[in-house]
N, C-alpha and C positions, 0 to 999 in steps of 0.2 A: 502493501499499500504505498510505505514512504516514495517508493520511485513514481507510484502515478501521481500523488500529490506535490510532489518535483515539478513532475512533466507540465501538469496545470498552471504551476505558478512561473515557469517557463515560458508556456505558450501565451498566457497574457500578457508579461513582460516581452515578449518578441513577437515570436507569429501573428496574435494578434492584431496588436499596435503597428505592425508593418503592413497588413490587408486589413486595418479596420472598414475604409469605405465598404469593402466586396462585405463584410458582415454586416454593416446596417443597411447594404441593399438587399440584402438573402431575407431581412425582415420583411419586404414588400411581398416575398411570395418565390416560390422555386418553378424553373422551367430545365428539368434534369433533361442531359441527351441521351439517357438511355438507362435501362432499367439490365441492374448486373446481379445475376443470382450465379452466385458461388458456395463454396462449401465454409464453413463456421472455421475452419483450421486456421488456429495463429498465426498461422506461416503466412497467410493469405491476405495481403494490403490490396482491395480493389484501386484504390485511390493511387496508391505508389505506382502499382503496376501501370497504370492509364495516365500518370502525371495527371489526374483532373484535379480540380478544385472544390472547395464545397460548392456544395449546390447543382452540381454536373451529372452527378452519378444518383440514380436511386438504386439503393441497394437490400438486396433482400439472401439472408446467409442460413443456409440450412445443412445439418449433416451429407456431407456426400453431394449438395449441390442437387438434392431431390425435390422434386416437384410434383405433389401429389395430384393425381386424377382430381379436374373438376367433380365434386358432390360425393368424394370419398371421405374429406374431411371436410370443414369448415373453419378454419382457423387464419393464423395470420400467413401463410402462404400465399390463399386464394384471395385473400384482403387487400395484400399488397401489389399481388397482380392486377385485380379487377381497379385500384386505383390508381396503379401505375398507368394503365391502359387509359381509361376512361376517363378519369380528373387530369391528369398530366397530360395526355396525350403523348406518349412516348411512341416513338417511330422506331427503335429499337431494343430487341431484348435480345441480351448475350447469358448462355449458360457455360460457366468457366468451371471444369473440373482441372485436376491437379494432381502434378505427383506423390507419390508414398501416400496416397488419401487414405486412412484410417478407415473410414468407411466403407470403403471397395474393399478394403482387406478383411473386415470382418464380412461383407454379404460374401466372400470368397471362403473364409473362415469361421462358420454360425458359432462355433463351441467359444471362440474368442469375444462372443458377446453373449453368450448364455447367462452371465450374472447381471445384464442390464438390460431387463424387460422391454424399459421405453425405447433405446435404441434398435432393440431385434427387432420390435412392432414396426418402427419407421423403417427399418429397411427391406421391408416388405414391399413399400412401394419402388423398389430397384428389384423387385423379383425378376423382370423380364432381363434385366442386364442379366444378374446370374445365369439363366435357362440359355442366354443367346450365347454366351461364354461356355459354360459347361459342355451346351448339344452341339454347338458348331467348331468349338476349339481345342477338340480332346488331343490335336497332337502338339497344342501349345502347352509344355510342363514346367519350361522355365519361370518361378517364381515372378519374379520382377519384370518380364516381360508380359506374362500373363495378370497381372496388375496393370500395367499400363492400358493393356487391352481392354479390359475392364473398366477402367478410367473413363477412356473413351467410346466406349459400347454404350455408357451409362450417359454419357450427355447427349446422344442420341437418343436415347430411351427418355430422358428428361425432357428434351424439345418436342417430341412424340406429346407427352403429356402435357405440356403446356398449351397444343392445337386442343384440349378436351376444354378448355377455358372459354366461355361462351365471351365473353369481352375481347380474348387474342385470336378467336375462331372467325369472329365479323370483322374485326381489324383488317387482320391478314386478308380475307375474300373480298374487302376494299381495297386494298394494295394500300393500305395507310401503316401497313406493320411489316417488318422484317424480324427474323429470328437468326442466331447466330451462335455456333457450337467453340468453344475456345478449352485448349486444353493447355494449364501453366506449368511449366517446369520449372518451379521456385530456384533448384540447384545451379541452374545455366541461364536463369532469365529468359529462354525463350518460351514464345507462345504459338501455339498450334491452332489454324483453326479447320473446321470443317468444310472441304471443297465438294461440293454436291457432283461437278463436272467429274469430279476423278476419285470420286466415292472413298476417301480417304483424309485423314489429316494431314495438312501440308505447314510449315512454316508460313508465318503471318504475310510476309512478304510474296509468298509465291502462288498465293490465291488467286487463283483466274477472274471470281465473281464475289469478293467481299461483300461488295455493296448491292449483289442482285440476288439473293436469296430467292428461291424458287417460291413463289405464293400464288393461291390458286384465284382466282379473279371471278366476280360476280358473270352466272351467264344473260345474255341479252334478253330485253324481256320483249 
């Protein structure tokens, strides 16, 4: 706690005073650039990663960057997504997984979370991820590679889960919203994005359609 308190004093004395006009402007409202959905893992800092300022990211953090399907549970996840799309008119949503994810490790080894019933229950929203890895990648036995694959597959599974939310589905059909899947390798600083044209995760600079995520259009009337 002492480190946290000292950090607040330092923030007030330096960062806040240097950006006071920005913080005063934030009192008038928020207009974030994107909804950033990522893991609760303490090693992930969305603002540092994207070099964004206060007010530029609307952030949702959950274990394993999991997005429960709409209607499965009405809690903070659904409310945050709905508010971002409907009230804040967010145009981009990023689901960002990360290397060495403990939640995905627990998904692969259920015995590791057996003593944590809440965690075990929450990981059921990533059951499709587990099945995809278990049934389609039996040949991949290296633990590190298997975990990396699980992290990537989970990002895609959670993107599909996002589409079950009515506010997201409606905005996608109008062409007002784009979804993006990222994986952050924090030990190297690399960020990989899912490229639908290649059906794989590639370096952020290699993506051919970073700003043109495939979306369904409304049929002509």
